[in-house]
N, C-alpha and C positions, 0 to 999 in steps of 0.2 A: 504493500501498500504505500504512496507514495503523500509526499506533505507540499501545505503549498508551501509551507517558508524553512529551510533548513534550522535558523535558530529560536524558529518559534518551538520547531517539529524538535528538537532537541532538547529545551524545559523540558516542554507536551510528556517523554518519553521521566525523563524526569521524574518527571512530579507518579509518572504511571508506578517506577520503581517504590517511589515513596511510601506510596497508596498500597502496592501488594506488600513493602515490609511491614504498614502501619496494619494490617489485617494479619499477617503472621507475631506482628506482639497483640493485637487483641482475640488472637487465636486460644494463649497462648494463657494472658487474661483469666477471660475466665475458661477453661479447663480449668485452671486452677479456682477460679471461683467453684462450678460445682462442685467441685468433689471436696468440699467442704461445707456448702448448704444445705441444711440437714431440718431447717426450723421457719422453711422461706419453702413452700413446694412452686407457688406459682411464680418467683423470681429464679428458683429453679426450672420450671419448664420451659419456664421465656430466652435466659440463659443459655439454655438449652438450644431451642428450637436458632437463635440466633446466629449458636458455632457455625448449622448447618448452613444459613444465611452468605452469614462471614465465610464459605469457605467458596461454597458458592461465586464473590464478591472475586477474593484469591481467585480464581480460574478464569471468570473474564477477564479481568484486569492478565491474564496469561495468556492469553483469547487475545485479546491482541496488543502486546507486544506480541508473541506468535506474529499476527498481519504485521507489524513495522518492522521483520525482522528482526524486537531480537529477543533479550527471555531481562524474566531479573536479575535482582541482584541479591546473591544469593549471601552476600557480605552483612548486608544492610538490612536481610531478610535473618540472620541467622544472629544480629546483636540488637535487632525490632523484638525476636526469640529470649535474648537475654534479657533488655529490658522488661516485655510479661513478664517474664519470671518474677522480676525482683522484685517491682512491684506490684503484683497478688501478693508473695510474701513478708514484706515491710506491711502492710493492713492485717498481717496473717494475726500478727504479735497483739496489734489493740484489741480491746475490753468489746469495744463494737463495730467491727469487723463488719459488719454488714451492707454497718447506714457510712461507715468511706472506700464499699468497692464503687458502692451506689450512686454514690459522687462526684465517684472519678469512670465510676459507668456512662453514668446522663454524662459527666466536660468532654472524654474522651468521644461518646457518640455522635459530641456536636464541632470534636476537633475533626472527626472526617466527616460531616456531612461539607463543613467545612472548604473540606479539602477535594468534596469530588463536585462540588460551584464551583469552584476551579479550573478543576481536570475538565468539565462538559468549556468551559469560554475557553477552554485549550485547544482540544479536538474542533473546533468549531474555525478556531483565527487557525489551526493550522493546515485542513481543506479533511480533516482526517472522519469525518460527519457518518462516518460503520462507525466512531468506539463510541457516539456518543448517545441512541440505544441503551446497550449494558448497563453506560457509565450511568447514566438517566435509574433500568432498576437500581442498582447498589447505592445511589443515595436517596433510592424510597425508604426498601430497607432498612435506613439509618434514620432517615428521618422517622419512621412506625421507630426502632425501638427505642430511640430517642424518648417518644412522644411517648413508651409505654410507661419507661421510666420515668418519667417526672408522671405520670397519674395517679404510679403504684408508689412512691416516695412517701406519703401520710401515712398511707396501708402500710409498710413494711419497717416506719415508725414504730407506727401503734401498735407494731406488731414484739415489735423489739422490746419499748417500752413496757409493755404486758407480759412478757416473759422472762423479763428484768423483775420485776417486780413480785412475782410469784418466785422469786428465788431460782429462776432459771437460770441458761447463758440464752442472752439473743444472740449471744457475738455472733451464727451459721447454721 
């Protein structure tokens, strides 16, 4: 697939590689979180659903890169996966782990939303119109997850408080 402008195309490819690495980081974070969720079945189920969506997002990014004759960055992916594991580990020691994870997940989803909006703009500027639809699909999934997290934050907080008030750990 040819691009209209080499410089813009280069920026777009870098953005795609970065987004792929972010999706790898997200997978590590969510995989660690669902392993530890015991008292929040709705949150666990939604995270498991988003893990599947995230795998699909990474595959769509790989397909776009492949169409451009490019590959994702193994180094960026590896570093992002490491950072994802470290972030999940950092919250696991907190007494209010589920709340910290909920805040971080919401912020992370909004970061991804911004990244996909930027990538769509780059694809259009680079003349890579075939990339727009899969990027829009990724964007819709991220927006849906961010919306779900926002809509359920109060309930997650109330569940945490209820468990703690009963003398149980609301941590995870």
